[in-house]
C-alpha positions in Angstrom: 8.6 2.0 -34.3 5.6 3.6 -32.6 5.7 5.1 -29.1 3.8 2.3 -27.6 6.7 -0.1 -28.6 9.2 1.9 -26.5 8.8 0.0 -23.3 12.0 0.8 -21.4 11.0 0.1 -17.9 11.2 -3.6 -16.9 7.6 -3.7 -15.6 6.4 -2.6 -19.1 8.5 -5.2 -21.0 6.4 -7.5 -23.1 9.0 -10.2 -22.4 10.1 -9.9 -18.8 7.5 -7.9 -16.9 6.0 -11.1 -15.4 9.2 -11.4 -13.2 8.5 -8.0 -11.7 4.8 -7.3 -11.5 1.4 -8.4 -12.6 -1.0 -7.1 -15.3 -3.5 -6.3 -12.5 -1.0 -4.0 -10.8 0.1 -2.4 -14.0 -3.4 -1.3 -14.8 -3.6 0.8 -11.6 -0.7 3.0 -12.7 -1.2 3.2 -16.5 -1.2 6.8 -17.8 -4.7 6.8 -18.9 -6.0 5.4 -15.6 -4.1 8.0 -13.6 -5.5 10.8 -15.7 -9.0 9.4 -15.4 -8.5 9.3 -11.6 -7.6 13.0 -11.6 -10.8 13.7 -13.6 -12.8 11.5 -11.2 -11.5 13.5 -8.2 -12.3 16.8 -10.0 -15.8 15.5 -10.6 -16.2 14.5 -7.0 -15.1 18.0 -6.0 -17.6 19.7 -8.4 -20.5 17.5 -7.4 -19.8 18.0 -3.7 -19.6 21.7 -4.1 -22.9 21.6 -6.0 -24.5 19.7 -3.0 -23.3 22.6 -0.8 -24.5 25.3 -3.2 -21.0 26.5 -3.8 -21.3 26.1 -7.5 -24.4 25.6 -9.8 -25.7 22.1 -10.0 -25.9 22.3 -13.8 -22.2 23.2 -14.0 -21.2 20.2 -11.8 -23.3 17.8 -13.9 -21.8 19.2 -17.1 -18.3 18.7 -15.7 -19.2 15.1 -14.6 -20.6 14.3 -18.0 -17.5 15.5 -19.8 -14.8 14.3 -17.4 -14.2 11.2 -19.5 -10.7 10.7 -20.8 -12.1 9.2 -24.1 -13.6 12.6 -24.8 -10.4 14.7 -24.3 -7.8 15.6 -26.9 -4.8 13.9 -25.4 -2.4 15.2 -28.0 -3.4 18.7 -26.9 -2.6 17.7 -23.3 0.8 16.5 -24.4 1.6 19.7 -26.2 0.2 21.7 -23.2 2.7 19.9 -20.9 5.6 21.0 -23.1 4.4 24.6 -23.0 3.3 25.0 -19.3 5.5 22.4 -17.6 2.5 21.9 -15.3 1.3 18.4 -14.5 -2.4 19.1 -14.2 -3.3 22.4 -16.0 -3.2 21.0 -19.6 -5.6 18.2 -18.6 -8.0 20.7 -17.0 -7.8 22.9 -20.1 -8.7 20.0 -22.3 -11.7 19.4 -20.1 -12.7 23.0 -20.2 -12.6 22.9 -24.0 -15.4 20.3 -24.1 -17.5 21.6 -21.2 -20.1 24.3 -21.6 -18.2 27.6 -21.5 -19.9 28.7 -18.2 -19.5 25.3 -16.6 -15.8 25.2 -17.4 -15.2 28.2 -15.1 -16.2 26.0 -12.1 -13.6 23.2 -12.8 -11.0 22.9 -10.0 -12.9 25.5 -7.9 -10.7 26.5 -5.0 -8.5 23.4 -5.0 -4.8 23.3 -5.6 -3.1 20.9 -7.9 -1.7 18.8 -5.1 -5.1 18.4 -3.6 -6.3 16.6 -6.7 -3.1 14.6 -7.3 -2.6 13.5 -3.7 -6.2 12.4 -3.4 -6.0 10.5 -6.6 -2.8 8.9 -5.5 -4.5 7.7 -2.3 -7.1 6.0 -4.5 -4.3 4.3 -6.3 -2.8 3.2 -3.0 -6.2 1.9 -1.9 -6.3 -0.4 -4.9 -2.7 -1.6 -4.2 -3.7 -2.1 -0.6 -6.6 -4.3 -1.6 -4.3 -6.5 -3.8 -1.7 -6.8 -1.1 -4.2 -7.6 1.6 -5.9 -10.2 -0.6 -2.6 -11.9 -1.6 -1.0 -11.7 1.8 -4.1 -13.4 3.3 -3.9 -16.2 0.6 -0.2 -16.7 1.5 -1.0 -16.9 5.2 -3.6 -19.6 4.5 -1.1 -21.6 2.4 1.7 -21.4 5.0 -0.8 -22.3 7.7 -1.8 -25.5 5.8 1.9 -26.3 5.2 2.7 -25.9 8.9 -0.1 -28.2 9.9 0.8 -30.8 7.3 4.5 -31.0 8.4 4.1 -30.3 12.2 5.4 -33.8 13.0 8.1 -34.1 10.3 11.4 -34.2 12.2 14.1 -32.0 10.5 17.4 -30.5 11.3 17.4 -27.1 13.0 20.3 -25.0 11.8 21.9 -22.0 13.4 24.8 -20.0 11.8 24.4 -22.3 8.8 25.4 -25.3 11.0 23.5 -28.3 12.3 22.0 -27.3 15.7 19.2 -29.4 17.2 16.2 -31.4 16.0 12.8 -29.7 15.4 10.0 -30.2 13.0 9.5 -28.7 9.5 6.1 -27.5 10.6 7.7 -25.4 13.4 10.0 -23.7 10.8 6.8 -22.8 8.9 5.0 -21.7 12.0 7.7 -19.1 12.5 7.0 -17.9 8.9 3.3 -17.9 9.7 3.7 -15.8 12.8 5.8 -13.2 11.0 3.4 -13.1 8.1 0.5 -12.5 10.5 2.3 -9.7 12.3 2.8 -8.0 8.9 -0.8 -8.5 8.1 -1.7 -6.8 11.3 0.7 -3.9 10.4 -0.9 -3.5 7.0 -4.4 -3.3 8.5 -3.3 -0.9 11.3 -2.1 1.7 8.8 -5.3 1.7 6.8 -7.1 4.3 8.8 -4.1 6.6 9.0 -3.2 6.1 5.4 -6.3 6.4 3.2 -7.2 10.1 3.5 -8.1 12.8 1.0 -6.5 16.2 0.5 -8.5 19.4 0.0 -7.0 22.4 1.7 -5.9 24.8 -1.0 -2.6 26.5 -1.6 -1.1 26.6 1.9 -3.7 24.6 3.9 -6.0 27.4 5.0 -9.1 26.4 2.9 -9.7 30.1 2.4 -11.2 29.7 -1.0 -14.0 27.5 0.5 -15.2 30.1 3.0 -17.0 28.7 6.0 -17.9 25.5 4.2 -14.4 24.1 4.1 -14.8 21.4 6.7 -18.2 20.1 5.5 -16.9 20.2 1.9 -13.8 18.2 3.0 -16.0 15.6 4.8 -18.5 15.1 2.0 -15.8 15.1 -0.7 -13.9 12.4 1.2 -17.1 10.4 1.8 -17.9 10.5 -1.9 -14.5 9.0 -2.7 -14.5 6.5 0.1 -11.6 8.1 1.9 -11.2 9.6 5.4 -10.9 13.3 6.0 -7.6 14.4 7.5 -7.3 17.1 10.2 -4.8 19.3 8.3 -3.2 19.6 4.9 -0.5 17.0 4.3 1.1 18.6 1.3 4.4 18.8 3.1 3.7 16.0 5.7 4.6 12.7 3.9 4.7 10.4 6.9 1.7 8.4 5.6 3.6 7.6 2.4 6.7 6.7 4.4 4.8 4.4 6.6 3.1 2.8 3.6 6.4 2.2 1.8 8.0 0.9 5.0 5.2 -1.5 5.7 5.4 -2.9 2.1 9.2 -3.3 2.7 8.5 -5.3 5.9 6.0 -7.5 4.0 8.4 -8.1 1.1 11.1 -8.9 3.6 9.3 -11.9 5.0 8.6 -13.1 1.5 12.3 -12.9 0.7 13.1 -14.7 4.0 10.8 -17.6 3.1 12.0 -17.7 -0.5 15.7 -17.6 0.6 15.2 -20.4 3.1 13.7 -22.6 0.3 16.6 -21.6 -1.9 19.2 -22.6 0.8 17.5 -25.9 1.5 17.4 -26.7 -2.2 21.2 -26.9 -2.3 22.3 -30.3 -3.8 24.0 -31.2 -0.5 20.8 -30.6 1.5 18.0 -31.2 -1.0 15.1 -30.8 1.4 12.9 -28.2 -0.2 12.5 -27.1 -3.8 10.5 -24.5 -5.6 8.0 -25.8 -8.2 9.5 -27.4 -11.3 8.0 -28.3 -14.6 9.7 -30.3 -17.4 11.1 -27.8 -19.9 12.3 -25.3 -17.3 16.0 -24.7 -18.1 18.5 -23.8 -15.5 21.5 -23.1 -17.7 22.5 -22.7 -21.3 25.6 -24.7 -20.8 24.9 -27.1 -17.9 21.8 -29.1 -18.8 21.5 -30.7 -15.3 20.7 -27.4 -13.5 17.4 -26.9 -11.6 18.0 -23.4 -10.3 15.8 -21.8 -7.7 15.2 -18.8 -10.0 11.7 -17.9 -8.6 13.0 -17.8 -5.1 16.0 -15.7 -6.2 13.6 -13.2 -8.0 11.6 -12.8 -4.8 14.8 -11.7 -3.0 15.6 -9.4 -5.9 12.3 -7.7 -5.6 12.6 -7.4 -1.8 15.9 -5.5 -2.3 14.3 -3.1 -4.8 11.4 -2.5 -2.5 13.6 -1.9 0.5 15.6 0.6 -1.4 12.4 2.5 -2.3 11.4 2.6 1.4 14.4 4.8 2.0 13.0 7.3 -0.5 9.8 7.4 1.6 11.9 8.4 4.6 13.7 11.0 2.5 10.4 12.5 1.6 9.7 13.4 5.3 11.9 16.4 4.8 9.9 19.1 3.1 10.2 22.9 3.2 7.5 25.2 4.3 3.9 24.4 3.2 4.7 22.7 -0.1 7.7 21.0 -1.7 7.5 19.0 -4.8 10.9 17.3 -4.1 9.0 14.8 -1.9 6.0 14.4 -4.2 7.9 13.7 -7.3 9.9 11.1 -5.5 6.6 9.4 -4.7 5.5 9.2 -8.3 8.4 6.7 -8.7 8.7 5.1 -5.3 5.0 4.4 -4.7 4.6 3.1 -8.3 7.7 0.9 -8.4 7.2 -0.4 -4.9 3.6 -1.3 -5.5 4.3 -3.0 -8.8 7.2 -5.0 -7.3 5.2 -6.0 -4.2 2.3 -7.3 -6.3 4.7 -9.2 -8.5 6.5 -10.7 -5.5 3.3 -11.8 -3.8 2.0 -13.4 -7.0 5.3 -15.3 -7.2 5.1 -16.4 -3.6 1.6 -17.7 -4.1 2.9 -19.9 -6.9 5.9 -21.1 -5.0 3.9 -22.1 -1.9 1.1 -23.7 -3.9 3.4 -26.3 -5.3 6.3 -26.3 -2.9 8.3 -29.5 -3.2 9.1 -31.1 0.1 11.6 -34.0 -0.2 10.5 -35.9 2.9 12.8 -38.9 2.4 15.8 -36.6 2.0 14.9 -34.8 5.2 14.7 -38.1 7.0 18.0 -39.2 5.6 19.7 -36.0 6.6 18.3 -36.3 10.1 19.5 -39.9 10.4 23.0 -38.9 9.3 23.1 -36.0 11.7 21.3 -37.7 14.6 24.2 -37.7 17.0 25.3 -34.1 16.6 21.8 -32.7 16.7 21.1 -34.5 19.9 24.0 -33.3 21.9 21.9 -31.0 24.1 19.7 -33.9 25.2 22.8 -36.1 25.7 24.4 -33.5 27.8 21.4 -33.3 30.2 21.2 -37.1 30.3 24.8 -37.6 31.2 24.8 -34.5 33.4 22.3 -36.1 35.7 25.1 -38.5 36.7 28.4 -36.7 36.1 27.3 -33.0 36.2 26.0 -30.8 33.4 29.2 -28.8 32.9 31.4 -31.9 33.0 29.1 -33.5 30.4 29.3 -30.4 28.2 33.1 -30.4 28.3 33.2 -34.1 27.6 30.8 -34.0 24.7 32.6 -30.9 23.3 36.0 -32.6 23.3 34.7 -35.8 21.8 32.7 -33.9 19.1 35.9 -31.9 18.1 37.9 -35.2 18.0 35.2 -36.8 15.8 35.2 -33.9 13.4 39.0 -33.5 13.2 39.8 -37.2 12.9 36.7 -38.3 11.0 35.8 -41.0 13.6 32.2 -42.0 14.7 31.2 -39.8 17.7 29.4 -42.7 19.4 32.4 -45.0 19.3 34.6 -42.3 20.8 32.0 -41.6 23.5 31.5 -45.2 24.5 35.3 -45.6 24.8 35.6 -42.9 27.4 36.0 -44.2 31.0 33.4 -41.9 32.4 30.8 -43.3 30.0 31.3 -47.0 29.4 31.4 -47.6 33.2 28.0 -45.9 33.8 25.9 -46.2 30.5 25.2 -48.8 27.9 25.4 -48.2 24.2 21.6 -48.9 23.9 20.9 -46.2 26.5 22.9 -43.6 24.6 21.4 -44.6 21.2 17.9 -44.1 22.6 18.9 -40.7 24.0 20.3 -39.5 20.7 17.2 -40.3 18.7 16.3 -36.9 17.2 12.6 -37.7 17.2 12.6 -37.7 20.9 13.8 -34.2 21.2 11.6 -31.9 19.1 10.2 -30.4 22.4 7.0 -28.5 22.0 7.3 -28.2 18.2 3.8 -29.6 17.6 2.2 -27.5 20.3 3.9 -24.3 19.0 2.6 -25.0 15.5 -0.9 -25.6 16.8 -0.8 -22.5 19.0 0.3 -20.3 16.1 -2.2 -21.7 13.7 -5.0 -21.1 16.2 -3.9 -17.5 16.8 -3.8 -16.7 13.1 -7.1 -18.6 12.4 -8.9 -16.7 15.2 -7.5 -13.4 13.8 -8.6 -14.2 10.2 -12.1 -15.1 11.4 -12.6 -11.6 12.8 -11.8 -10.0 9.4 -14.4 -9.2 6.7 -15.2 -12.1 4.4 -14.3 -10.2 1.2 -11.7 -7.7 0.1 -13.1 -5.1 -2.3 -11.2 -5.1 -5.5 -14.0 -3.6 -7.6 -12.0 -0.4 -8.5 -9.1 -2.5 -9.6 -11.3 -4.6 -11.9 -12.5 -1.4 -13.5 -9.0 -0.3 -14.5 -9.2 1.1 -18.0 -6.6 0.4 -20.6 -8.1 1.8 -23.8 -11.8 1.9 -24.5 -12.6 1.6 -20.8 -10.9 4.9 -20.1 -13.5 7.5 -19.4 -16.0 5.2 -17.8 -15.8 7.3 -14.6 -17.4 5.8 -11.5 -18.3 9.0 -9.6 -22.0 9.6 -9.3 
């Protein structure tokens, strides 16, 4: 068995990875692409230093022309890692070996390893950010359309897993939509703080760059499409913690939606169902099963993502000016969280695109529960004549009797002396029609859709995924994009 067959992480499984991530996301974090990113950052550094006459132009161009992973001896890099136990030096040594001898002396000029790796990691995060923004926007559009479509479909509102009052299915979806939009706003709000470069040297003084440190930082950042930070953040990992926490919030609403679909797919409820195609098997021993496995997997991924967000908070505690205990956590937490979020969003797009809404079952459930989900309206109706608190007590006692003895609520109500002497059965039946008591459900749906639509219209028309599309896997490695 060759090394490439040893796929021990679930995201690399040839059989099960689709339940955890997407090929698009995996490309971002493949070994070759990560190494090429490091080389791209080194190239950006050299070219910017040449612009500022800090190193010779010919040296920078020679570095750029050779900083292609396809040109490097990767076996030598692997052996160098064993000897040096250093994550970057063997790669740089492999680059020096193919550069002109004099040019090689200007590789990594004045930078420290974490400058290069943190900057490259931000480029990875930028690609993840683009995928998440794109897919979250798509999901928002899908939920918005669902909310509008079902804004008048009366359904049972449930609290504490019990029947509560009538509402519309569209209102339930509008609540999802509003939360999705808040998370979209959170995602965009962190972008300016998050996507920054790192180029401050060993302890953040920029001493090796002389009096050109700030201009070098600005131009280096511009070349890579990142912002320039005020200080070194080698030991300040709050940006990463915020990124992981924001992804955890986004994954949480996905899990909330998926779990609601799962709950409403129960046989005794049967109102919603994830997409189903003939041939999908729910059980090896119970042929009848139609399990909500996609929805369950969305929740699984949310739990994994949430666990990783705690590692981001752990990373806030660093000693002095540098501490790899945080950074090495991030190599796992950022990668896994990003892969899981992209997989989760992809799954949610599929679920929402073909969500099954059993309208007849919803109407049937509403009709069967009509009396109990209209008790609030009935209480206020009766209360106008006998007092609200008296009405509450009366309805409570009759409801408990109906439940305990299995008798029809309306029959018990109409047999009560305070009711049959004042109200007709027809009056009561009209009052307990659930369709008359959805309140401002439609208006809330429309208000929410308008708010989200207005917000989306203020955003750029396109989301740049060009760098993701250029992810190299084999031959493409080494097609550096720095100019």
